[in-house]
Structure formats: structure tokens, C-alpha cells
C-alpha angles and dihedrals in degrees: 000000000000125000128274114318133182110250095208095054122012099035095039093043092048090057094047091046092054094045093053098039100041110015099046096245124156116221111225130191122248088242090073092060117108102214095193094053103027092233145114095229095186092056091044091055091046090055094047094047092049099045102032108028096154095054091044092049091052092049091046090060090055102040102024110179091002094062097101092047091046093052094044092047092046092052092045095047093054094041094055096040119109096254097030134088140177087241092061091050092051091050099040108019125220134279119224120180091341092308118117116219119195113215097187134020115215123215110268117244091230139023093238094108113049091186091063090049090050092052091048090054089052093068109116121222118194140173133208127190130208092015117190103218101179136038115247130179099228134044094240092061092043092054090050094050097063128117117215097226137003123187122208136193114204090343096308117118110237108157135035123193132195112196130204132180119226089202090064093052097262132107143174091293089066090050090051090050089051092053092048099046108023105032117082111223089204093059110110093241091058101031109135112260092353101062131044115348091220138006121211127207104199138175126172093278111030142028131209128184144196133184095201131044111212106162111247092353092062109130117214124193130196117260096188130135095232125249124256132358135261112344090001095057118126146130126313132039134295111270109246122205100207104022144043112282088231096048089116086078095069096024093053120358096048095045119112095249094049098041094050091043089054092050097045102033109025119022113082140156113249116209122200124188120208134174126227105236091210104042098024090226119143119237126195119206123191135206130183105228116212115179120251116236097257091052092052091044094050094051094046093051092046092050093046090051093047092054088060103034101028107190096342097101142051123220129218114198110194102193120164126234107279092038095114091248095166093059091042090056091047093050092046093051092051093046093049091050091067100026118136129183126237090277091055094252118142110247102200134033097189135021114207119193112197131191127184092224118105090235121040109261108260094215090053091045092053092047093052094046093040095068113085114265141154121263114276094020094109133040122184114204099217125185091279094058119095132214087258088061089052091050090051092050091051091052095045132068095267103135103198121035121186115198147135125267090234091074096060101077088059092048090059090059094042092054093045092050095044114124092197104103091191091064106098133153092184097105097039125101120211138201111201115197112195121202114209095005095186092077105029106049106072133088133351098344092060092044088052090056094052093044092050093052095039119129089228113110121215114247126205095220108048130138126223094261092054091044091053092048091050090048090054093045091048094054102061134057106323121218090226097047133074118186124208110198120193122195141138093209112040115193121216092261091051091052092052095044097049109010129097126234113249128211090277093054094253121133107243137176119267091229131017135201102169132214087237092057093044090052093046091048091051098242092119135016130245101251092195093058094097108027124159125183129204130189127209116224121195146142130235130210131188109243097196134067100225120078109220122195113245142172108264097225095046093047090051091050091051092047091049089053092049089052092046093052096042110126095223092050091049094047092051093050093045091055092048091049096048092046091052094044095049096045103036110018112028096067091056122104091024091303094310098105119133135193140206126218114207108208127193098233145001090259089053091049091055095045093047090048091056091043091053091049091051094052093042091052094044092053095038094237093172094170095059124079127170136211131196130214127195138127128251127355131319124202118206125168091347091305121115122218137186131183090252095048092052098042096040097233138066122287094247089064097053097093093046093047091048088060090065116102097243096059110081107159130047116192112201138185112195091327134104089012092116131038095007111135114194112148092192091064104112105160140037128196112201119209100161138059114269126196140181120329090356089066091054095044094047098046091042089073083081098053100083115113118228111207133233088024125078096233120205117199120217129194126190110187120191095177117029132069115240093228090054091049091048089049090054090056096049099083091055102038095090118353131339122226132184116216104182142033145207109259129208089240093056091051090047089052090052090051089052090050089056090048088054091065089061093220098122121074107212092214090053091051091052094045093046091053090050089057096041092056096049118114090238128023114210128208089256090054090052090052090052091050091050089053092054094048095043090051090058095045091050090052091050092049089061091064124086117269095257092054090046089058091047092052093047092049092047092051092049092047092050091050093049096044095043092050089052093046091051091059098047106035144047092241112155109179111147094191091053090047091052091049090049093050090051095046097050089059093039092057090059090057096047122097107176113192109235109230118236096026096097095084117069114211094196108130089000095094132032130207119209144155093057118190128174112208127184107235104180149354119210121190130181095336118177109251126223127218121230101175102172118095129173137215120241100257116227097226092052093069105119127150123225114228113251111233120210123223136179114264090243090056092050091053092047091051092051093046094045118107112244135204110128112179119192096180091103090060096053094104097042099088141327099263092054089048089058092047091051092053090051091050088057095050110115089199092057091044090055093046093048092048094053107030143067115250096259091051091046089058090062090058091040096057093040090057100045096095093047091051093047091052091049090054099045092110091060098054110354097171098053095038091050089051091054092048090056096044108061099178095045090045092053093045095050098041092041088071090066098049099089095042094048092047091053094045093050091046090052091053087061097047120106115263118238 
């Protein structure tokens, strides 16, 4: 940045100079400003006379010399009225004596009408400096009550700016302080909804904004571009060598095109209705919503790309929690609905907004409907709408359709079975906006979406070969469909489906607003900033004389469940949680802080609920009430419980009731861990293993800010290791990249592996496909299909239990990988498609007995000597970014052999103290060096702690190359050899997989 400058002159004059010389602004003197009406009346009249001479002439005859005063007073009266606003007037104009006056001309969507373009160019932008916004009796007060810059459109004040110079020891914080202490919110220039649309506090490096002045309670938000790219992204602005870091404000934001686009397409007034729990009265609160920079930037880049590529591309938007995703989706939908390319051709016929929730998200629904639109433009498929309603909406002229992904599989069948030959989606083009893409874009549901919107038309006379080809073609990227996927935590499949390949060949998001930037800008909190871990110590004894033979993994799962549900263990943890909550959490947010307890099962949720009630009653904690959340029914001690029966009200009221002051703790079992937005949630108590994206989604329930309070998030974790949790966050902290892919050859290899089991009869596969692709399937056909599938399941049941599991896993892996490949490639293999169609139905018929589950350990073992010990406190640690993720590769699916042990040996293994350290063997030989490096891998530790052995092997083989590269300095020659020899590398290192898995698992077992 340049040397010291004077804020009042050089900086301010540089901005004005650029606005007048490059952006077409007129500089006006402060004397022209009407303080009582926040206007430049002379410029307003000039605009109206030039653009609407007939209306002005008619009004002139009526009002004569009072015309200017009449127009100014009419505008002012509506702007300051309860239901009025200056924004509404700018968008819709004002009617005076049955004559409509337009106060702002928006940019036309096309160039078809030159007259509209001419009127748009007639809009007048102007700037004033040192604007006195309030009348004062003495000069001292008048000098104090001046705003550095005010921007006008057609004589109406829309933006105020307070400038500060870093070189003079001041920054945006001083400008914010000036707005809060020295600027009167009741002054006409700053009056909410009637005055400026937005107020900027700006120094030479950063910009902050607010849409409502409210003295000390005024809330300012960053309006910065973000600094750095990819893993280096963060808050602030890029440092410019020969310009101000905030020059984008006058070179972009304040230009005519951007300002008028913001007013007509982005800024809106959000209304929220709440009910006073005491009086029952409804209260409506309002906010003027001005887009944040990343929201504006994302939409602009998407629109610019669409004008070039039309429907050829998909778009992955990786926006962190706290990014304002709901509004971004709403803005995008409205923009796409009227988007034309550079040749004035409409790009999309229908905009479909999809959520993976069973019921369309109400917040999203309100945001879509809240933006101004003509009647019939939007249809929300609520829970009462059927798939037939969705089909009708797709066929009609409804522009924006909001629905759930669950309805699409039924739409495929409805369209195929339609007798209306005029119904045709072939010539329509679709934009599909997907909310929370990480969980709604895999498998049959997503294939159903692409098939429904496919350009392929159903024919009456079509043979099986053509049907299979059309099915394949209708499952991948469609030429008439672009998908816009929003998520904060993209999985590997999501990156490949919607991402773009960067210069390094990695699949990357189209637009990024990182978790790191959101935390640094203060929109969300760092949930790992106050993290405490506990470890449960206990002993186990066999309570029976006989020594049955069991599967190791199943026995360990059963023992873990026995430990988890033990009354002594629960009571100890409940006391620790309540002690922490009362002393460290409850006083937060003015005594309104809440907490969530993450339990391992529905049974655990119920038992913990009763344990909490017992301790609360015993200690007379009258100000603490608890709620529980789980699905279905739970049976304990012959009594049956549901969420509703325990809480005393229906499930759909739980979230609303939890918002009441008396409810402090919410105990959940696989519920409210994603998508739950409760700003008063300050603490989380973890009682179950978390892994991968589930860790991020669960803990992110804590990241919401709660103005005006300085919220501090707390986590007490009784199960997970902090390093493992931190590792789970790393792929999503900055950007997320995918470095590999599923290949057609790997899927073909998996198909050959299935063939090698000799369970599928090729003739049955062919005949089944012939039936499945008929227009109508009869009862006799269904019987024939059942025969085919039962024949396979009977053949599988003849194999030993290990081979049964292998076959089942291979079938599931083929289904998953083939579905993914269909959506991301041009693969056209009819035989593979037939096999896939057969297998997806076959899997529904299969019921593989899971070995080792036949022996119930309930009452056969006993856990005792429980002790909860704090193992670590982690505060404000600096987080790393590990952006690269990988897909599970089809040809890496191998099952580890389950080894049986006597029950007494299993108990001894669990009770045995661990602590293996291979560091002493590092220098022995190269293979042990590799094993040692793997033992140190936090990623493998996390995977081993949270996965079965077969799933651990996927992570193990995916991480081999990274670990070899890390260890090159120890034995470069041998490690380089292994990197170049894939088969030898896999054969050698495969011998360590089972041993490493066991060792890492032991390091995470409770000590005795």
C-alpha cells in the first residue's frame, strides 16, 4: 500500500475523481441536499422530466409551482410509512394523481427493446462529500454531523460512507465507532427502510457494512473479497501494490450496472414472524438484506459462465456454514429464471430447487417466496403435494419449482406411463439447484432426477438394446440440464459429479467461501476452540462358565454397547456434564445458553434422559429441563418409549419447544445433527464415535453466532480423540479437492469378480432385463422375477458365511461404483447396464445372515470399576488444511478375514493395557520403516478408530503413496521403488494392514 495519505482529502478525492471520470457520476455540492427528505430534489426533477415528460407535463398542469414539493413529499410520506420503504419506491415507482412515476429504470434482460435500454442509460448517479445530514444550532455540532460521502441514484440517497486512513492510525473500526456513537438513527438519511439502503465503514484495506443503524447495537458485517485462494483463503482483501486494497468498491460495486443490479435483483426486506410465548401476540421483525461480497461474486461468476456454456456444465458451490446459503440459492433461482445469453436467447425453461429433507425446508421456502415475483412464477411442493403435482409443474409454465429429491423416482415412472403423447420434456432446459449436495446426490435418487429431465423421448416400439442405451444415456450429465450443488462439506463423489478439474487435474469447486474465511470474518465460530476430551476406564469380567466361540468384531460391538448403557457409567457422565454445564455454559448468553448431548443409540438417549432427570431432581435444579430426540420406538425393561411420549408433545414441536428458556439440554440419537440451526446452542457433549464429514456436520451445530452476545462454544468429548476430530475438519477448512476417480476398467473388474462367484445365471439376467423394461409388468412377470432373484440368494446361502459377506459387499460396491460412473462418464456398456439392473433388484431380495450375531452377550459379561478421566484440553489451536480427498476405488474392495477367538481371549484383549511403540524398530529394515510411518498417521488412526477392518483397508491403501513420500528421506531408494511398482507395493504393504489396524484400534481402547 502507498505511504501516509490524508483521509479527508487524498483518499476521499481519489474516490470522487474515479467515480466522476470513469463511472459517470455527477459531483454535487452539499447545499443541494434536502436534509428532511434525504434527497437531491433538483436532480430528481431533472431525471423525471427527461425520462417521463408526458407524465410530468400532466402533473405540472395540476400542481403547477408546487409540483416538486408534491413529488418530494409523496415519496417521503410513503418511504417513512410503516409498510413503505425507499427500496419499494425504487423498484416500483410511485403513483400521484393516477400518474405513475418511475424512480429507477432497471437494466433490461435482453436488447430487444432499444427504448428500455435508453431509459436505463438515463439513470443519474451522483456523489456528495461532507454531507450535513442533520440541522444543528452551532457550527461545532454541524461540523461533527457530516458524512464523508453519500451516493445517490436519480437524486435519492442510497449509500453513506465513512472513510478512514490506515496511514493516519485509523481504520474501519473507528468508522464503525463513528456510526454507532455519532450518527443518529432517527435522522432521515439513516432512517431504517426510508434512508440509505446500506452504510459502509471503509479504510484503505477493508470494508464493513450495515443496513440498519441502531446506536451501540448496530451490527456491521465484512464486505471484503477474501484474501488468498484455495488452502490460503481467508478474511480480508488481496494486497495491491499500486492501488487501494478496497478499490473494487468504486471500480465495481459503485458502478451503474452493479448498483442498479443490487437494487433491482438483490436487496430485499426480510420479514420474520415470531410469537410471544407469554402474551401470545405475534411480532413481525424486518431486516434489509444486502448481499455479502462472496454471494454477489458467486452469482456473477455463475451467470457469466452460463452465458458461454449454457447447459453444458455443472456447478459446485462450496460455501461454509454461515455463508448465507439460503439467500444465495434464492437469488440464484430468480436470476436463472430470467437469464438470457449474449444472443438474447433464454437459457432455462424451469428452475428446480431440491432439498434432501422429506419436507421442503421452511427457511428456504420463505427466502424463495420472499423475493419479489409475479404470480404463478414459483410453486413449492409441500408435504401435501404428490409426485403427480411435480410432474404437472414440470410440464407447465411454472418457472421455479421447489421440491424434495425423494419425489423424483416416482416422476420417472409417471412420465414413462403417461398416455398423453403431447407431454414432452425433450425441448425443455432445466437448472437444478441442490441444497446440501453432500447427502442428496448419490445413487438412484440422483439418477432418477437426470432420467426425468433427460432429452430422450419415450418410444412405444423400442427393443431391449435401445431401452438399455437410453437408460444409460439418461443417467449421466444431460445436455439440457445444469446442476448447481451447494454444500459446506463436499464428499468425494460430490466433487466428481459437480466439480471442475483444475490445472493440476484435481476436481475442485466452481466457487469457494471457506470455513476459515467465515470464522475469521466472524460469521461462524471455531467449534474446536474449547475442546476437552475424557476417557472411560473400566474392567470387564465373563459372567458365565462356558466359553463360546464368537466373531471378534461383533463381540467387541456388543461389549461396547453394554459399557455404554451401564447405569454407573451413565451416572458418572451425567454428573460431569451437569457440573460443566452449570458452571461454564449456563451463564453464557445472559443465562440463555443451551447444550446438546450426542448419544450413541436410541436406547442410550432414553437412559441418559432418565438419568438426567434423576440428578436434576435430586439436586433441585429447577431452572434446567431436558428434551430428547430420536426416531421410532425404543423398548427398555418391557416399557416402550417414543420421543413424543417422553417429551409430552409431538416430534414436530421439539425444535420449537427447545427454543423456550426453560429447556437447556437436548439429548439426541441420530437426529438434529445436521441442518439444525439454534444460535443459543453453546455446548456439546459427545458420547458416540464420530468420523469424517459426520464429525464436521455434528459439531457445526455449535458454530452459529448469537448477536449481541460474544458466544463461546464448548465441547466435552467422552469418545473421540481431538487429533482425529481435527483431522476430520481439515478437508473442509479451506477448499476441498478430489485427486482420483472411479474408472470404467475398475468397475469392469468388479463385475468380473462377481462373475467369478458363479452366482448369476446369464440367461436369467437377460430375461429379467426383458421384463424390467416392459411398459407394463404383470403379476406373472413379478413371479418370474422372484424366481430369478430367489435362485441367486439360495446359491449364495450355500456358501460359507465369510464368502457370503464377500459376495454381498462386492454386489453393493458394484452398484455404488456403477451408479457413480454413469453420472460422470460417457460409458455405454449394455452388458454392464443389464447386470446393474439385475443387481439393484437382487439386493432387495438378499438377506445375508451376519456371522457372529447369533450369540447375545447380554448378561454374559459385566463391566465394572468405571472411572472418567480428563485426557486433554485444547484451546484456540491453529488448524491445518488437508484439502485432498479420494474416492473409494472399485478394484480396492477387499475383505479382511474375520478371526474367531474365545470369549475369554476377547475380554483379556479389551482389558489389556496398550501402548505399542514401533519407533525403536525404524532403522531395522525398510518394511518396518513403512509400518512405523503408518502407525504415526493421524488419518489412519482416525480411520481405524471409527471403521470396520474392511473399511479401514480402503483408507489404508489410499494413503500408501502419501506415507511413502513422507518417508523418502529415510530410505529414498526403496520407497521410490515401491512408488513405481504398484503391484509389488500393494503385495508387500498389504501384509501390514491387519496388524496396523489392530494396533491402532488398541491405542484407542479404554485402559483397565
